[in-house]
N, C-alpha and C positions, 0 to 999 in steps of 0.2 A: 209492534214489529213481529214478524213471523219467527217462531223458534223451530229448530230442526233437530230431531233426534240424531245421535251420533252412532252410525253403523260403520264399524271398522274391522270387520272380520278378517279381511286379507292382511291388514297390518298386525293383528293379533297373531295370526298363524305365522307370518314372517318373523315376528319377534321371538315366538316360541321355537321355531326351527333354527334361528340363528343361535339361540342359547342352548340348543340341543336338549330341550326338556320334553318330557311326556306331558300329555294333557293333564294327568292327575297331579304331577308335581307343580306344573304351572298354575293350576287352579288352586292348589294348597297355598302357594306363595302369594297369590292374589287375594286369598281369603274368600273364595267362592266355591260353589259345588261344581263337580265335574259336568253334570248335565247343563248347568247354567253357562259354563265356559263354552261347551260345545254349541249351544244355541247362539252365543255371541260370535263365535268364530264362523258360523254359517249365516250370520246376519239375520237370524230369526228374532233376535232381541238386540236393542241398542246397548252400547257400552255404558255401564253405570258410572256415576261419579266416583264411587269407591274403587272401581277397577282403574279408572284414570289415575287416581291418586296412587294406587298400588303400582302401576306401571312406572310412574315417575319416581316414587320412593324406593321401590324394591329393585327396579331394573335400570333406573336412570334414563328412561325414555323421554325424549322431548315430545310432550303430549300435543304440542301444536301441529305435529306431523299427522295427527289423527283426523283433524277437522277439515283440512284443505289439501287436495292432492289430485291424483289421477282420476278418482271416482267422479269428482265434480266436473272436471274437464270432459271426461268421457260422456257423462250424461248430457252436457251441453252440446257436444259435438254430434252425438247420436240424434238428439232432438232436431238439430238443424238438418242432418242428413235425411232423417225420416220425413221431413217436411217437403222433400222432393216429390213432385207430382207422380213419379213412377210408383210410389207406394200407395197412392190413392187412399182408401179407407183402411189400410193395414197397419196404421200407426198404433203401436202398443201403448198402454198407459204409462204415465211417468213412473209409477211404482215399479213396473217391470224393468224399465231402463235403469233405475237405481240398483235393482237387484243384479242385473247383468254387469253393470260397472263395478259393483262391489265383489260379486262372487265369481265372475268370469271375465276379468279385464282383458285377457288375451283374445277371447272371442269377440269382445266389443271392438278391439283394435282391428281385428281381421275384418269385421263388418265395415268399419270406416275405410279401411284400405280398399275393399271391394267397391264401395260406393265412390271413392275418389277415382278409381280406375274407370268405372262406368261414366262418371261425370266428364272426365277428361276425354273419353272416347266420343261421348255425345257432343261435346263442344267442338271437337275436331271434325266430326261429320257435318256439323252445321256450316263449316267452311270447306265445302266438298273439294274444291280445286286444290286447296292446300293439303287436305288429307290424302288425296291421291298420290301426292309426291312423297309421302312418308310411309315407306314399306314397314309394316308391322308396328307402326307407331301408335295404334289405337289403344293398346293395353300397357304402354310404358308409363310408369309413374313419373310425374314431374319431379326432377331432382330438387328443385327449389322448395316445393311443398314438402318433400320428404325431410329435408334439412330443417325446415320451419317446425315440423311436428316433432323432430328429435329434441330441439331446444324446448319446445312447448311442454313435452312430457318429462323433461329433466327438471321442470320447475324453473327453468332458466338459471339454474345454479349448478356449476360443475366443481365439486369440492376439490379435486386434485389440482385442477388448473387454477382455481381461485387461490388456494394455499401456496402454490408455486409462485404466482404473481406477487403475493404478499411477502414471501421470503425474498423475492428479487428486490422489491421496493423498500423493504424494511429489514435489511440483513441483521441489524442489531436491535430490532424492535422500534427503531425510529425511522421515519420516512425521509428518504434522500430525494433531492430534486430529480424528477424522472428523466429529464433530458440528459442531465449529467450522468446519471446511473446508466442509461441506455447507451450513450456515446462511449462510455468506458467499457461496457460489456461487449459492444461491437468491436471496439478497438482491440480488445484482448483476442478477438477472433480474426484480426487482420482486416477488418472492414472499416474504411474511412468514411466519415459522414460529412457531406457538404450541403450548403443551402444555396439555392440558385433561383433566379427569376424564370422559371419554366412552367409550362402548363400542366405537366404530369405531377400529381400531388406527391407521389413516391415512385422512385425508379431505381432498381439496383442493376448494375452491370459489373460483373466480376467482383472486385473488392471495393467498389465505389458505390455508396448509397447517396442518392440525391433527393433532397426534399425541397418542395416548392415554397418560396417566400410569399406566394400569392394567397395562401390560405392562412387562417388565424393560428395563433400559437397553440391553442388546445388541439386543433387538428394535426399540426406538425408533431406535437408530443405523442398523440395517439398513434400516428403512422410510424413514428420511430419505434415505439414499443411493440407495434404489430410486427415489425421486421425483427425485433429482438426475439419475439415468440417463435417465429419461423426458423431462426438460426440457432438459438440456444435451448429451445424447448421442443425440438422436433420429435424426440423419442416419446415424450409425454403426449404430444398431439397425436402421433401415429397410434400409440397404444389406445387412446380414447376412441379414435376412429375405428380401430379393430373391434372394440367392444360394441360399437354402434351397428356394425354390419349393414352398411348402406348397399342398396341394390345396384348401384352403378358407380363407375369411376367419376362421373360428373358430380353426382351427389357427394361423394367423398371429398372431391376437390373443393366444392362449395362449403362443405362443413369445416374443412381445414381452415378456410378463411374466417369462418365464423368462430372457430376455437381461438385463432390468433387474435381476432377482435376481442373476444372475451378476456383473454390474457391481458391485452392492452388496457382495456377498461379497468380491470381489477388491479393492474399495476399502477395506473394513474391514480386510482382511488382505492388504496389498500384497505382490506375489510375492516379490521379493528380500529384503525386510525380514523377512517371515514365514518364508521358507525358512531364512534364517540363524538365526532364533530357534528354529525347529523342530530344526535340527541341534544347536544349543547345548544345548537342554533334553532332547535325545534323545527328541523327540516326546512330551513329557509334556503331555497334553491340558489338565490342570488348570492348570499353570503358564502355558501359552500362553493359556488363557482369561483368566486374571488379568492377564497382561501386555497383552493387546490389548482387554480389555473386551468379550469375545465369549462366546457360549455354547459349551458342550461340543459341541453338534451343529454349530454353525458352524465350529468348529476342525476337527472330524473331516471334514466335507464339504470344506473347503478343502484339507486334506492330500491328498485324493484327486484334486485338480485340478492338482497341481504337476507338470505334464507339458510344460513349455515346452521346445521343441527346443533342445538345447545346454545346458540348465540344469535337467534333470529331477530331481525329488526321488525319494524311495522310491516305487515303484509300490504304491499301496494300492487295496483295494476298500472301498467304503462302501455301506451299505445301511440303510434305516429300515423297520421293520415296525410294524404296529399290533397291538392285542391279539388280533385274529383270525388273526394270522400273515400277513396280506397285505402284500406289499412295496409301500411307497408311494414310496420313493426307491431308486434302485439305480445304481451305477456301479462299474466295475472296470477299473483299469489293469494288472491281473494276469491270469494265465491262468484264474482263477476267474471264471465267468460265472453270472449268476443266471437263474432261470426267468422267461420272459416272461409266463407265466400262472400264477396260483396263488401259493402261499407258498414259503418256504424250507425246507430240510431240517430236520426236527424235532430232529435230533441236534446241531444247531448251537447254540452257547451264547447266541445273540442272543435265543432264546425264553425262556431262564432269567432274563434280565435283569429281567423284570417281577417275579420272585419276590424279588429282592434290590435294592430301590430305593436309589439313591445310591452304589452300589458298582460298580467295574469288575470284570468277569469276564474271566479269561484262559483261553484254550484252545489247545492244539496240535491241529491237525486235518489229516487227509489225505484228499484226494479220490480217486475211483477211478482217475484217471490217474497216481497215485503222487506228486503234487505236495503238499508239506507247507506249512502256513500257521500263523502266529501270529495268533490271532483275539481281538479285544477286543469286549466288549459292555457296554452300560449303558442303563438306562432314562432317558428324558427326558420330563418332565412339563411341560405348558404350561398354566398357570393362566389363567383368564379374567379375573382381577383383582377378582372379587367373589364373595360367597357363593353367589349363584344362577347364576353363570356356570359352564358345564361345564369340567372339566379334561380336556385331550386328553393321552392317554398313548401313548407310542411307545417303542420300543427301537432303539438304533442299533448297528450292527456295523462295525468297522474292522479291517483286517488286511493282512498282507503275506506274501510267501513267506519261509520261514525263512532263506533266504540273506541277507535284509536285517534279520533280527530283532535282531541285535546293536546296531543303531542305534536301538532302542526301549528305553526304561527298563522297559517291561513284560516284557521278555524275561529280566530279571535273575532268577537262581535257578531258571529253568525247565530241564528236561532236554531240550534241543534235539537232542542226539545220541542219545537213547534212542528207538528205533522204537516201543516199547510205550507211550510217553507220548502218542502221537497218536491222537485219536478219529477213527474212520472216518466221514466225512460224504459227502453227495452233492449233486446239484443239484436234481433232480426225480425222484420215484419212478419215473415213466414211462420215464426214460432211464438210471436208476442201475443199474449192473451188479452190485451187491453181492447175493449170494444169501441171506445169513443175517441181514439187518438186522431187528431186532425191532420197529422203528418203521415198517416199510414199510406204506404205505396202499393201494397198488395194485401189481399185478405189472408188471415191466418188459415193454414191448411188443416189445422186440427179442429176447426169449428165449422158448423153448417151456416149457410148464408140464407137470409130472407131478402128477396128482391121485390119491391113494390114500385111499379112504374108511375104510380100516382102520388108518390111521396118521396121527398128528398131531404135528408139531413146533412150532417157534415160529410158523411160518406154516401155513395149511391146504393148502399145495401146495409142491412142490419145483420149483426153477428149474433148468432144464437148462443 
């Protein structure tokens, strides 16, 4: 398995600045020389094991924050952006991307923002008639993508909102039934809750909140808590939005829904109570769903958000795809990052979940960087509650690096130590380095191709 040196210069500088220490004092307390600290802060040297221990022992830093974060996401996102044909042969080496992500993250994000604006303009021009009707629309950033990236780079964990939800659900340290707690909280604000056989899942008019009986109990509880967030936590949500500085009112409105959803999920599954139950059940999603009255998707999503500093759970990735293979939700607290545009690797078991409804699929997978994962997949269907209502079908994927696999019941009886048990998967065909993948849809843009009309293998070309 590939090993990767730890470069965390930005985090070291942030820690030192937060403590208000000079480089000399910081170096002395870490037990290293001033030149050595300077080299680590500028990512000219990796962070040593002794420094990691010093950061934990001397300053109480949660050292897991050093290994996975913005840098990994930025590198993955930049590689995908640079695979765009517009860059042709200008793609910088991977080492340069890592340096940019570590030393100049603001510049890396600006580059991604510029590429996103270019791509959006290009796609709108492809639909010329539509583009003509949108004055000045070619350079407007998609509000949906802006919000998606906000949660992506927050590591899908919002500490203030998460803790507020936990205080709401566990006012005395013990979890109260969420529907009872929510109904009481709304009643205290003069809002009456009623359940009715209506098509709208949730609707508020004045002081009356109506929830549909056509949806399942987990969805009703979630929607009830969503409304609690909007009414009782409005100041917190607005303050969070102010810090995010979205570029449009539309993006801010979408993000507020996302924040209310985050509160609802965290209130339904409060952090410490849920984390303890997850560890006790070895992350058995079905047992957790029964215990908390939640859906499988709600459980899987919440597991991927357990990233509270000082009390982190297993780092999971979580993804949801539709039947066309389009990613509709994505988050990763692991080194595995998802394509920003398009679908997921076809060799990944999440696509097979549609073929086996109601069953968990297990897969041992290895990405081109040599990192190995335990992957789970399952279909999730959302009925409309009546014969004429459409059924929405998705598949969800949840997984972690194999170093954490023993903490999951799903790892039982799997050959974790057998290299041949791992399915080679990738992120996106455009940036995947595998030469002999039988499911490749397009050539990798970082490699040269050899085309021989008199020879044909799995692919109609050879990758140099």
